[in-house]
N, CA, C, O and CB atoms as a CASP TS submission, in Angstrom:
PFRMAT TS
TARGET T0000
AUTHOR 0000-0000-0000
METHOD Language model
MODEL 1
PARENT N/A
ATOM      1  N   ARG     1      16.690 -15.996  -5.831  1.00  0.00           N
ATOM      2  CA  ARG     1      16.280 -15.434  -4.558  1.00  0.00           C
ATOM      3  C   ARG     1      15.166 -16.178  -3.937  1.00  0.00           C
ATOM      4  O   ARG     1      15.066 -16.197  -2.710  1.00  0.00           O
ATOM      5  CB  ARG     1      15.895 -14.036  -4.713  1.00  0.00           C
ATOM      6  N   ALA     2      14.311 -16.800  -4.707  1.00  0.00           N
ATOM      7  CA  ALA     2      13.257 -17.649  -4.169  1.00  0.00           C
ATOM      8  C   ALA     2      13.750 -18.793  -3.494  1.00  0.00           C
ATOM      9  O   ALA     2      13.177 -19.215  -2.489  1.00  0.00           O
ATOM     10  CB  ALA     2      12.366 -18.081  -5.176  1.00  0.00           C
ATOM     11  N   ASP     3      14.850 -19.377  -3.999  1.00  0.00           N
ATOM     12  CA  ASP     3      15.460 -20.562  -3.376  1.00  0.00           C
ATOM     13  C   ASP     3      16.067 -20.195  -1.985  1.00  0.00           C
ATOM     14  O   ASP     3      15.960 -20.955  -1.022  1.00  0.00           O
ATOM     15  CB  ASP     3      16.571 -21.159  -4.324  1.00  0.00           C
ATOM     16  N   VAL     4      16.688 -19.035  -1.928  1.00  0.00           N
ATOM     17  CA  VAL     4      17.244 -18.555  -0.645  1.00  0.00           C
ATOM     18  C   VAL     4      16.148 -18.340   0.319  1.00  0.00           C
ATOM     19  O   VAL     4      16.248 -18.807   1.454  1.00  0.00           O
ATOM     20  CB  VAL     4      18.044 -17.268  -0.813  1.00  0.00           C
ATOM     21  N   LEU     5      15.087 -17.654  -0.054  1.00  0.00           N
ATOM     22  CA  LEU     5      13.947 -17.495   0.857  1.00  0.00           C
ATOM     23  C   LEU     5      13.406 -18.760   1.349  1.00  0.00           C
ATOM     24  O   LEU     5      13.237 -18.956   2.553  1.00  0.00           O
ATOM     25  CB  LEU     5      12.876 -16.760   0.220  1.00  0.00           C
ATOM     26  N   CYS     6      13.120 -19.654   0.416  1.00  0.00           N
ATOM     27  CA  CYS     6      12.608 -20.978   0.793  1.00  0.00           C
ATOM     28  C   CYS     6      13.554 -21.809   1.685  1.00  0.00           C
ATOM     29  O   CYS     6      13.099 -22.570   2.539  1.00  0.00           O
ATOM     30  CB  CYS     6      12.312 -21.755  -0.452  1.00  0.00           C
ATOM     31  N   ALA     7      14.886 -21.650   1.474  1.00  0.00           N
ATOM     32  CA  ALA     7      15.799 -22.421   2.372  1.00  0.00           C
ATOM     33  C   ALA     7      15.829 -21.926   3.755  1.00  0.00           C
ATOM     34  O   ALA     7      16.334 -22.610   4.645  1.00  0.00           O
ATOM     35  CB  ALA     7      17.182 -22.405   1.859  1.00  0.00           C
ATOM     36  N   LEU     8      15.294 -20.731   3.988  1.00  0.00           N
ATOM     37  CA  LEU     8      15.309 -20.228   5.437  1.00  0.00           C
ATOM     38  C   LEU     8      14.100 -20.764   6.211  1.00  0.00           C
ATOM     39  O   LEU     8      13.317 -19.959   6.716  1.00  0.00           O
ATOM     40  CB  LEU     8      15.292 -18.625   5.493  1.00  0.00           C
ATOM     41  N   ASP     9      13.917 -22.023   6.324  1.00  0.00           N
ATOM     42  CA  ASP     9      12.855 -22.576   7.179  1.00  0.00           C
ATOM     43  C   ASP     9      13.157 -22.397   8.645  1.00  0.00           C
ATOM     44  O   ASP     9      12.259 -22.475   9.483  1.00  0.00           O
ATOM     45  CB  ASP     9      12.649 -24.045   6.886  1.00  0.00           C
ATOM     46  N   GLU    10      14.406 -22.160   8.961  1.00  0.00           N
ATOM     47  CA  GLU    10      14.845 -21.807  10.346  1.00  0.00           C
ATOM     48  C   GLU    10      15.975 -20.748  10.205  1.00  0.00           C
ATOM     49  O   GLU    10      16.594 -20.636   9.147  1.00  0.00           O
ATOM     50  CB  GLU    10      15.369 -23.128  11.170  1.00  0.00           C
ATOM     51  N   PRO    11      16.225 -19.991  11.264  1.00  0.00           N
ATOM     52  CA  PRO    11      17.231 -18.965  11.177  1.00  0.00           C
ATOM     53  C   PRO    11      18.575 -19.552  10.772  1.00  0.00           C
ATOM     54  O   PRO    11      18.942 -20.611  11.279  1.00  0.00           O
ATOM     55  CB  PRO    11      17.347 -18.233  12.494  1.00  0.00           C
ATOM     56  N   ALA    12      19.319 -18.914   9.886  1.00  0.00           N
ATOM     57  CA  ALA    12      20.499 -19.387   9.424  1.00  0.00           C
ATOM     58  C   ALA    12      21.493 -18.243   9.045  1.00  0.00           C
ATOM     59  O   ALA    12      21.050 -17.138   8.732  1.00  0.00           O
ATOM     60  CB  ALA    12      20.220 -20.269   8.307  1.00  0.00           C
ATOM     61  N   GLY    13      22.775 -18.489   9.070  1.00  0.00           N
ATOM     62  CA  GLY    13      23.776 -17.534   8.577  1.00  0.00           C
ATOM     63  C   GLY    13      24.095 -17.661   7.159  1.00  0.00           C
ATOM     64  O   GLY    13      23.652 -18.601   6.500  1.00  0.00           O
ATOM     65  N   THR    14      24.848 -16.751   6.655  1.00  0.00           N
ATOM     66  CA  THR    14      25.224 -16.762   5.210  1.00  0.00           C
ATOM     67  C   THR    14      25.961 -18.013   4.826  1.00  0.00           C
ATOM     68  O   THR    14      25.677 -18.598   3.781  1.00  0.00           O
ATOM     69  CB  THR    14      26.089 -15.556   4.865  1.00  0.00           C
ATOM     70  N   SER    15      26.905 -18.443   5.644  1.00  0.00           N
ATOM     71  CA  SER    15      27.765 -19.634   5.254  1.00  0.00           C
ATOM     72  C   SER    15      26.986 -20.905   5.208  1.00  0.00           C
ATOM     73  O   SER    15      27.194 -21.762   4.349  1.00  0.00           O
ATOM     74  CB  SER    15      28.932 -19.823   6.234  1.00  0.00           C
ATOM     75  N   ALA    16      26.045 -21.019   6.187  1.00  0.00           N
ATOM     76  CA  ALA    16      25.217 -22.205   6.258  1.00  0.00           C
ATOM     77  C   ALA    16      24.266 -22.299   5.045  1.00  0.00           C
ATOM     78  O   ALA    16      24.057 -23.365   4.467  1.00  0.00           O
ATOM     79  CB  ALA    16      24.419 -22.203   7.565  1.00  0.00           C
ATOM     80  N   LEU    17      23.698 -21.120   4.692  1.00  0.00           N
ATOM     81  CA  LEU    17      22.853 -21.101   3.515  1.00  0.00           C
ATOM     82  C   LEU    17      23.610 -21.360   2.209  1.00  0.00           C
ATOM     83  O   LEU    17      23.095 -22.016   1.304  1.00  0.00           O
ATOM     84  CB  LEU    17      22.156 -19.790   3.433  1.00  0.00           C
ATOM     85  N   ALA    18      24.832 -20.839   2.124  1.00  0.00           N
ATOM     86  CA  ALA    18      25.645 -21.070   0.904  1.00  0.00           C
ATOM     87  C   ALA    18      25.988 -22.483   0.784  1.00  0.00           C
ATOM     88  O   ALA    18      25.994 -23.002  -0.332  1.00  0.00           O
ATOM     89  CB  ALA    18      26.910 -20.250   0.901  1.00  0.00           C
ATOM     90  N   HIS    19      26.292 -23.194   1.894  1.00  0.00           N
ATOM     91  CA  HIS    19      26.576 -24.643   1.879  1.00  0.00           C
ATOM     92  C   HIS    19      25.282 -25.457   1.436  1.00  0.00           C
ATOM     93  O   HIS    19      25.316 -26.374   0.615  1.00  0.00           O
ATOM     94  CB  HIS    19      27.070 -25.111   3.338  1.00  0.00           C
ATOM     95  N   ARG    20      24.203 -25.031   2.047  1.00  0.00           N
ATOM     96  CA  ARG    20      22.937 -25.764   1.841  1.00  0.00           C
ATOM     97  C   ARG    20      22.495 -25.688   0.390  1.00  0.00           C
ATOM     98  O   ARG    20      21.935 -26.628  -0.174  1.00  0.00           O
ATOM     99  CB  ARG    20      21.829 -25.204   2.753  1.00  0.00           C
ATOM    100  N   LEU    21      22.790 -24.460  -0.219  1.00  0.00           N
ATOM    101  CA  LEU    21      22.290 -24.239  -1.589  1.00  0.00           C
ATOM    102  C   LEU    21      23.349 -24.458  -2.647  1.00  0.00           C
ATOM    103  O   LEU    21      23.068 -24.350  -3.841  1.00  0.00           O
ATOM    104  CB  LEU    21      21.744 -22.843  -1.721  1.00  0.00           C
ATOM    105  N   GLY    22      24.574 -24.766  -2.219  1.00  0.00           N
ATOM    106  CA  GLY    22      25.667 -24.921  -3.176  1.00  0.00           C
ATOM    107  C   GLY    22      26.058 -23.674  -3.952  1.00  0.00           C
ATOM    108  O   GLY    22      26.438 -23.728  -5.122  1.00  0.00           O
ATOM    109  N   LEU    23      25.952 -22.568  -3.266  1.00  0.00           N
ATOM    110  CA  LEU    23      26.264 -21.294  -3.919  1.00  0.00           C
ATOM    111  C   LEU    23      27.467 -20.602  -3.182  1.00  0.00           C
ATOM    112  O   LEU    23      27.806 -20.981  -2.061  1.00  0.00           O
ATOM    113  CB  LEU    23      24.980 -20.354  -3.921  1.00  0.00           C
ATOM    114  N   ALA    24      28.073 -19.623  -3.810  1.00  0.00           N
ATOM    115  CA  ALA    24      29.153 -18.869  -3.155  1.00  0.00           C
ATOM    116  C   ALA    24      28.497 -17.980  -2.069  1.00  0.00           C
ATOM    117  O   ALA    24      27.402 -17.450  -2.258  1.00  0.00           O
ATOM    118  CB  ALA    24      29.984 -17.987  -4.219  1.00  0.00           C
ATOM    119  N   ALA    25      29.180 -17.841  -0.966  1.00  0.00           N
ATOM    120  CA  ALA    25      28.684 -17.019   0.171  1.00  0.00           C
ATOM    121  C   ALA    25      28.454 -15.626  -0.330  1.00  0.00           C
ATOM    122  O   ALA    25      27.480 -14.989   0.073  1.00  0.00           O
ATOM    123  CB  ALA    25      29.690 -17.008   1.380  1.00  0.00           C
ATOM    124  N   SER    26      29.320 -15.113  -1.204  1.00  0.00           N
ATOM    125  CA  SER    26      29.051 -13.730  -1.658  1.00  0.00           C
ATOM    126  C   SER    26      27.728 -13.571  -2.411  1.00  0.00           C
ATOM    127  O   SER    26      27.062 -12.543  -2.285  1.00  0.00           O
ATOM    128  CB  SER    26      30.179 -13.262  -2.550  1.00  0.00           C
ATOM    129  N   SER    27      27.341 -14.602  -3.204  1.00  0.00           N
ATOM    130  CA  SER    27      26.101 -14.537  -3.949  1.00  0.00           C
ATOM    131  C   SER    27      24.916 -14.655  -2.958  1.00  0.00           C
ATOM    132  O   SER    27      23.894 -13.988  -3.116  1.00  0.00           O
ATOM    133  CB  SER    27      26.050 -15.668  -5.038  1.00  0.00           C
ATOM    134  N   VAL    28      25.079 -15.506  -1.949  1.00  0.00           N
ATOM    135  CA  VAL    28      24.014 -15.576  -0.966  1.00  0.00           C
ATOM    136  C   VAL    28      23.795 -14.339  -0.127  1.00  0.00           C
ATOM    137  O   VAL    28      22.681 -13.952   0.227  1.00  0.00           O
ATOM    138  CB  VAL    28      24.270 -16.680  -0.084  1.00  0.00           C
ATOM    139  N   SER    29      24.921 -13.755   0.161  1.00  0.00           N
ATOM    140  CA  SER    29      24.963 -12.448   0.882  1.00  0.00           C
ATOM    141  C   SER    29      24.253 -11.355   0.087  1.00  0.00           C
ATOM    142  O   SER    29      23.483 -10.578   0.651  1.00  0.00           O
ATOM    143  CB  SER    29      26.434 -12.018   1.155  1.00  0.00           C
ATOM    144  N   ALA    30      24.505 -11.294  -1.201  1.00  0.00           N
ATOM    145  CA  ALA    30      23.837 -10.326  -2.081  1.00  0.00           C
ATOM    146  C   ALA    30      22.302 -10.585  -2.087  1.00  0.00           C
ATOM    147  O   ALA    30      21.491  -9.667  -1.969  1.00  0.00           O
ATOM    148  CB  ALA    30      24.423 -10.420  -3.545  1.00  0.00           C
ATOM    149  N   HIS    31      21.974 -11.823  -2.225  1.00  0.00           N
ATOM    150  CA  HIS    31      20.464 -12.093  -2.266  1.00  0.00           C
ATOM    151  C   HIS    31      19.833 -11.821  -0.942  1.00  0.00           C
ATOM    152  O   HIS    31      18.718 -11.301  -0.916  1.00  0.00           O
ATOM    153  CB  HIS    31      20.149 -13.574  -2.666  1.00  0.00           C
ATOM    154  N   LEU    32      20.457 -12.131   0.157  1.00  0.00           N
ATOM    155  CA  LEU    32      19.979 -11.826   1.492  1.00  0.00           C
ATOM    156  C   LEU    32      19.773 -10.319   1.707  1.00  0.00           C
ATOM    157  O   LEU    32      18.790  -9.928   2.337  1.00  0.00           O
ATOM    158  CB  LEU    32      20.953 -12.366   2.517  1.00  0.00           C
ATOM    159  N   SER    33      20.681  -9.455   1.195  1.00  0.00           N
ATOM    160  CA  SER    33      20.534  -8.067   1.286  1.00  0.00           C
ATOM    161  C   SER    33      19.316  -7.553   0.525  1.00  0.00           C
ATOM    162  O   SER    33      18.628  -6.648   0.996  1.00  0.00           O
ATOM    163  CB  SER    33      21.752  -7.426   0.809  1.00  0.00           C
ATOM    164  N   VAL    34      19.055  -8.100  -0.602  1.00  0.00           N
ATOM    165  CA  VAL    34      17.899  -7.637  -1.488  1.00  0.00           C
ATOM    166  C   VAL    34      16.656  -8.160  -0.754  1.00  0.00           C
ATOM    167  O   VAL    34      15.678  -7.415  -0.694  1.00  0.00           O
ATOM    168  CB  VAL    34      17.985  -8.227  -3.077  1.00  0.00           C
ATOM    169  N   LEU    35      16.610  -9.344  -0.204  1.00  0.00           N
ATOM    170  CA  LEU    35      15.432  -9.909   0.397  1.00  0.00           C
ATOM    171  C   LEU    35      15.136  -9.109   1.700  1.00  0.00           C
ATOM    172  O   LEU    35      13.978  -8.816   1.996  1.00  0.00           O
ATOM    173  CB  LEU    35      15.633 -11.453   0.681  1.00  0.00           C
ATOM    174  N   ARG    36      16.179  -8.767   2.457  1.00  0.00           N
ATOM    175  CA  ARG    36      15.987  -7.978   3.626  1.00  0.00           C
ATOM    176  C   ARG    36      15.433  -6.548   3.307  1.00  0.00           C
ATOM    177  O   ARG    36      14.547  -6.021   3.979  1.00  0.00           O
ATOM    178  CB  ARG    36      17.298  -7.890   4.367  1.00  0.00           C
ATOM    179  N   GLY    37      16.010  -5.992   2.264  1.00  0.00           N
ATOM    180  CA  GLY    37      15.507  -4.609   1.804  1.00  0.00           C
ATOM    181  C   GLY    37      14.067  -4.691   1.376  1.00  0.00           C
ATOM    182  O   GLY    37      13.321  -3.722   1.526  1.00  0.00           O
ATOM    183  N   ALA    38      13.660  -5.814   0.851  1.00  0.00           N
ATOM    184  CA  ALA    38      12.248  -5.916   0.425  1.00  0.00           C
ATOM    185  C   ALA    38      11.285  -6.267   1.594  1.00  0.00           C
ATOM    186  O   ALA    38      10.080  -6.423   1.398  1.00  0.00           O
ATOM    187  CB  ALA    38      12.123  -6.986  -0.682  1.00  0.00           C
ATOM    188  N   GLY    39      11.842  -6.382   2.774  1.00  0.00           N
ATOM    189  CA  GLY    39      11.042  -6.637   3.900  1.00  0.00           C
ATOM    190  C   GLY    39      10.611  -8.095   4.124  1.00  0.00           C
ATOM    191  O   GLY    39       9.682  -8.379   4.881  1.00  0.00           O
ATOM    192  N   LEU    40      11.313  -9.002   3.444  1.00  0.00           N
ATOM    193  CA  LEU    40      11.006 -10.443   3.495  1.00  0.00           C
ATOM    194  C   LEU    40      11.848 -11.207   4.541  1.00  0.00           C
ATOM    195  O   LEU    40      11.511 -12.332   4.910  1.00  0.00           O
ATOM    196  CB  LEU    40      11.234 -11.061   2.114  1.00  0.00           C
ATOM    197  N   LEU    41      12.913 -10.602   5.000  1.00  0.00           N
ATOM    198  CA  LEU    41      13.790 -11.139   6.004  1.00  0.00           C
ATOM    199  C   LEU    41      14.196 -10.117   7.095  1.00  0.00           C
ATOM    200  O   LEU    41      14.211  -8.911   6.851  1.00  0.00           O
ATOM    201  CB  LEU    41      15.007 -11.675   5.335  1.00  0.00           C
ATOM    202  N   THR    42      14.512 -10.608   8.257  1.00  0.00           N
ATOM    203  CA  THR    42      15.158  -9.796   9.275  1.00  0.00           C
ATOM    204  C   THR    42      16.516 -10.439   9.572  1.00  0.00           C
ATOM    205  O   THR    42      16.761 -11.598   9.238  1.00  0.00           O
ATOM    206  CB  THR    42      14.269  -9.682  10.578  1.00  0.00           C
ATOM    207  N   SER    43      17.377  -9.666  10.198  1.00  0.00           N
ATOM    208  CA  SER    43      18.686 -10.218  10.598  1.00  0.00           C
ATOM    209  C   SER    43      18.923  -9.773  11.989  1.00  0.00           C
ATOM    210  O   SER    43      18.474  -8.722  12.445  1.00  0.00           O
ATOM    211  CB  SER    43      19.853  -9.766   9.658  1.00  0.00           C
ATOM    212  N   ARG    44      19.706 -10.687  12.692  1.00  0.00           N
ATOM    213  CA  ARG    44      20.068 -10.346  14.106  1.00  0.00           C
ATOM    214  C   ARG    44      21.394 -10.960  14.312  1.00  0.00           C
ATOM    215  O   ARG    44      21.705 -12.003  13.738  1.00  0.00           O
ATOM    216  CB  ARG    44      19.010 -10.870  15.192  1.00  0.00           C
ATOM    217  N   ARG    45      22.213 -10.307  15.152  1.00  0.00           N
ATOM    218  CA  ARG    45      23.533 -10.811  15.440  1.00  0.00           C
ATOM    219  C   ARG    45      23.449 -11.810  16.554  1.00  0.00           C
ATOM    220  O   ARG    45      22.774 -11.607  17.563  1.00  0.00           O
ATOM    221  CB  ARG    45      24.486  -9.686  15.796  1.00  0.00           C
ATOM    222  N   TYR    46      24.190 -12.951  16.334  1.00  0.00           N
ATOM    223  CA  TYR    46      24.207 -14.033  17.346  1.00  0.00           C
ATOM    224  C   TYR    46      25.677 -14.404  17.492  1.00  0.00           C
ATOM    225  O   TYR    46      26.215 -15.184  16.707  1.00  0.00           O
ATOM    226  CB  TYR    46      23.295 -15.313  16.917  1.00  0.00           C
ATOM    227  N   GLY    47      26.324 -13.827  18.517  1.00  0.00           N
ATOM    228  CA  GLY    47      27.751 -14.080  18.633  1.00  0.00           C
ATOM    229  C   GLY    47      28.469 -13.380  17.467  1.00  0.00           C
ATOM    230  O   GLY    47      28.245 -12.193  17.228  1.00  0.00           O
ATOM    231  N   HIS    48      29.288 -14.076  16.778  1.00  0.00           N
ATOM    232  CA  HIS    48      30.095 -13.589  15.648  1.00  0.00           C
ATOM    233  C   HIS    48      29.377 -13.609  14.335  1.00  0.00           C
ATOM    234  O   HIS    48      29.884 -13.114  13.329  1.00  0.00           O
ATOM    235  CB  HIS    48      31.328 -14.391  15.521  1.00  0.00           C
ATOM    236  N   GLN    49      28.176 -14.191  14.338  1.00  0.00           N
ATOM    237  CA  GLN    49      27.534 -14.377  12.989  1.00  0.00           C
ATOM    238  C   GLN    49      26.256 -13.591  13.033  1.00  0.00           C
ATOM    239  O   GLN    49      25.793 -13.135  14.078  1.00  0.00           O
ATOM    240  CB  GLN    49      27.247 -15.929  12.632  1.00  0.00           C
ATOM    241  N   VAL    50      25.702 -13.451  11.834  1.00  0.00           N
ATOM    242  CA  VAL    50      24.351 -12.769  11.644  1.00  0.00           C
ATOM    243  C   VAL    50      23.494 -13.802  11.159  1.00  0.00           C
ATOM    244  O   VAL    50      23.803 -14.452  10.160  1.00  0.00           O
ATOM    245  CB  VAL    50      24.354 -11.537  10.645  1.00  0.00           C
ATOM    246  N   LEU    51      22.380 -14.011  11.833  1.00  0.00           N
ATOM    247  CA  LEU    51      21.340 -14.913  11.468  1.00  0.00           C
ATOM    248  C   LEU    51      20.166 -14.231  10.744  1.00  0.00           C
ATOM    249  O   LEU    51      19.710 -13.160  11.142  1.00  0.00           O
ATOM    250  CB  LEU    51      20.858 -15.605  12.683  1.00  0.00           C
ATOM    251  N   TYR    52      19.720 -14.845   9.732  1.00  0.00           N
ATOM    252  CA  TYR    52      18.581 -14.309   8.979  1.00  0.00           C
ATOM    253  C   TYR    52      17.398 -15.184   9.192  1.00  0.00           C
ATOM    254  O   TYR    52      17.537 -16.403   9.301  1.00  0.00           O
ATOM    255  CB  TYR    52      18.892 -14.192   7.485  1.00  0.00           C
ATOM    256  N   GLU    53      16.219 -14.590   9.255  1.00  0.00           N
ATOM    257  CA  GLU    53      14.973 -15.328   9.331  1.00  0.00           C
ATOM    258  C   GLU    53      13.912 -14.632   8.593  1.00  0.00           C
ATOM    259  O   GLU    53      14.021 -13.424   8.381  1.00  0.00           O
ATOM    260  CB  GLU    53      14.552 -15.541  10.735  1.00  0.00           C
ATOM    261  N   ARG    54      12.879 -15.305   8.179  1.00  0.00           N
ATOM    262  CA  ARG    54      11.779 -14.743   7.378  1.00  0.00           C
ATOM    263  C   ARG    54      10.878 -13.816   8.298  1.00  0.00           C
ATOM    264  O   ARG    54      10.672 -14.066   9.486  1.00  0.00           O
ATOM    265  CB  ARG    54      10.908 -15.936   6.724  1.00  0.00           C
ATOM    266  N   THR    55      10.380 -12.759   7.648  1.00  0.00           N
ATOM    267  CA  THR    55       9.332 -12.014   8.362  1.00  0.00           C
ATOM    268  C   THR    55       7.962 -12.678   8.019  1.00  0.00           C
ATOM    269  O   THR    55       7.935 -13.582   7.184  1.00  0.00           O
ATOM    270  CB  THR    55       9.350 -10.451   7.952  1.00  0.00           C
ATOM    271  N   PRO    56       6.868 -12.273   8.615  1.00  0.00           N
ATOM    272  CA  PRO    56       5.596 -12.896   8.318  1.00  0.00           C
ATOM    273  C   PRO    56       5.340 -12.811   6.778  1.00  0.00           C
ATOM    274  O   PRO    56       4.818 -13.761   6.195  1.00  0.00           O
ATOM    275  CB  PRO    56       4.438 -12.199   9.137  1.00  0.00           C
ATOM    276  N   LEU    57       5.717 -11.646   6.105  1.00  0.00           N
ATOM    277  CA  LEU    57       5.496 -11.551   4.644  1.00  0.00           C
ATOM    278  C   LEU    57       6.343 -12.564   4.010  1.00  0.00           C
ATOM    279  O   LEU    57       5.858 -13.180   3.061  1.00  0.00           O
ATOM    280  CB  LEU    57       5.811 -10.147   4.074  1.00  0.00           C
ATOM    281  N   GLY    58       7.577 -12.839   4.404  1.00  0.00           N
ATOM    282  CA  GLY    58       8.433 -13.785   3.832  1.00  0.00           C
ATOM    283  C   GLY    58       7.965 -15.185   3.961  1.00  0.00           C
ATOM    284  O   GLY    58       8.142 -16.006   3.061  1.00  0.00           O
ATOM    285  N   ILE    59       7.342 -15.472   5.124  1.00  0.00           N
ATOM    286  CA  ILE    59       6.765 -16.719   5.403  1.00  0.00           C
ATOM    287  C   ILE    59       5.618 -17.008   4.463  1.00  0.00           C
ATOM    288  O   ILE    59       5.516 -18.091   3.888  1.00  0.00           O
ATOM    289  CB  ILE    59       6.327 -16.768   6.806  1.00  0.00           C
ATOM    290  N   ALA    60       4.782 -16.046   4.322  1.00  0.00           N
ATOM    291  CA  ALA    60       3.576 -16.187   3.394  1.00  0.00           C
ATOM    292  C   ALA    60       4.041 -16.394   1.969  1.00  0.00           C
ATOM    293  O   ALA    60       3.483 -17.226   1.253  1.00  0.00           O
ATOM    294  CB  ALA    60       2.635 -14.901   3.453  1.00  0.00           C
ATOM    295  N   LEU    61       5.042 -15.662   1.546  1.00  0.00           N
ATOM    296  CA  LEU    61       5.490 -15.802   0.202  1.00  0.00           C
ATOM    297  C   LEU    61       6.168 -17.117  -0.066  1.00  0.00           C
ATOM    298  O   LEU    61       5.962 -17.699  -1.131  1.00  0.00           O
ATOM    299  CB  LEU    61       6.387 -14.709  -0.129  1.00  0.00           C
ATOM    300  N   ALA    62       6.963 -17.610   0.846  1.00  0.00           N
ATOM    301  CA  ALA    62       7.631 -18.941   0.734  1.00  0.00           C
ATOM    302  C   ALA    62       6.635 -20.053   0.742  1.00  0.00           C
ATOM    303  O   ALA    62       6.829 -21.080   0.092  1.00  0.00           O
ATOM    304  CB  ALA    62       8.628 -19.159   1.871  1.00  0.00           C
ATOM    305  N   ALA    63       5.549 -19.857   1.484  1.00  0.00           N
ATOM    306  CA  ALA    63       4.484 -20.918   1.597  1.00  0.00           C
ATOM    307  C   ALA    63       3.776 -20.987   0.220  1.00  0.00           C
ATOM    308  O   ALA    63       3.288 -22.061  -0.135  1.00  0.00           O
ATOM    309  CB  ALA    63       3.406 -20.582   2.799  1.00  0.00           C
ATOM    310  N   SER    64       3.701 -19.940  -0.535  1.00  0.00           N
ATOM    311  CA  SER    64       3.006 -19.962  -1.805  1.00  0.00           C
ATOM    312  C   SER    64       3.877 -20.588  -2.926  1.00  0.00           C
ATOM    313  O   SER    64       3.372 -20.888  -4.008  1.00  0.00           O
ATOM    314  CB  SER    64       2.591 -18.537  -2.185  1.00  0.00           C
ATOM    315  N   GLU    65       5.100 -20.769  -2.672  1.00  0.00           N
ATOM    316  CA  GLU    65       5.991 -21.333  -3.695  1.00  0.00           C
ATOM    317  C   GLU    65       5.686 -22.818  -3.977  1.00  0.00           C
ATOM    318  O   GLU    65       6.347 -23.437  -4.811  1.00  0.00           O
ATOM    319  CB  GLU    65       7.456 -21.178  -3.252  1.00  0.00           C
TER
END
């Protein structure tokens, strides 16, 4: 999950993150759900996709990695 959080240096969708990290989209989606539930990410719909981005707390945590 730390890798997913750190990979979100700019808003991205599940497929883009899966490709960037070399993981299955379903795995990335599960990690994103947990991170969003913890208040580290927000999501917003952009056309047909959902983009995820870090919250201020997520930014601070990723910066400490």
